C-alpha positions in Angstrom: 140.3 95.7 120.5 136.8 93.9 122.3 137.2 90.3 123.4 134.8 88.0 120.4 131.9 87.0 122.5 131.6 82.8 122.5 128.1 82.1 121.5 127.8 84.9 118.7 128.2 82.6 115.6 125.5 80.8 117.9 123.5 83.9 118.0 123.6 84.5 114.2 122.8 81.0 113.3 119.5 81.6 115.8 118.3 84.9 114.0 119.4 83.7 110.2 116.6 80.5 111.1 113.9 82.9 113.2 114.1 85.1 109.4 113.6 82.1 107.4 110.9 80.8 109.3 108.7 83.9 109.6 109.9 84.0 113.7 108.4 81.0 114.0 110.4 79.0 116.9 109.7 75.7 117.4 111.3 75.4 113.6 114.3 77.0 115.3 114.8 74.2 118.3 117.6 72.6 117.6 119.9 75.8 116.9 118.4 77.7 119.6 118.9 74.6 121.2 122.8 74.7 120.4 123.3 78.4 121.6 121.9 76.7 124.8 124.7 73.9 125.3 127.3 77.2 124.2 126.0 79.1 126.6 126.2 76.5 129.3 129.3 76.1 128.4 130.8 79.4 128.3 129.1 80.7 131.6 132.3 81.8 133.0 132.6 84.4 130.2 131.3 87.6 129.7 128.7 87.0 126.9 126.1 89.9 126.3 124.7 87.3 123.1 123.6 84.6 126.8 121.5 86.9 129.0 118.6 85.9 128.0 119.2 82.5 128.6 121.3 83.0 131.9 117.9 84.0 133.2 115.7 81.8 131.3 118.2 79.7 133.2 117.5 81.2 136.7 113.9 81.5 136.4 113.8 77.8 135.8 115.5 77.4 139.0 113.7 79.2 141.2 110.7 76.9 139.9 112.1 74.0 140.8 
């Protein structure tokens, strides 16, 4: 049985928030930040949910 993604709950919360707020990201900033925090904590683990956040962080690090 595959291991449950450690940030799956936060990913689902983002989807719920976006759907409830007509996909206006600014209205879900707090939920998105919780996802980022989860992805930082679980950087050493394989997380499909965090793949987009990992690319975002890598792009930000390249700019600095």
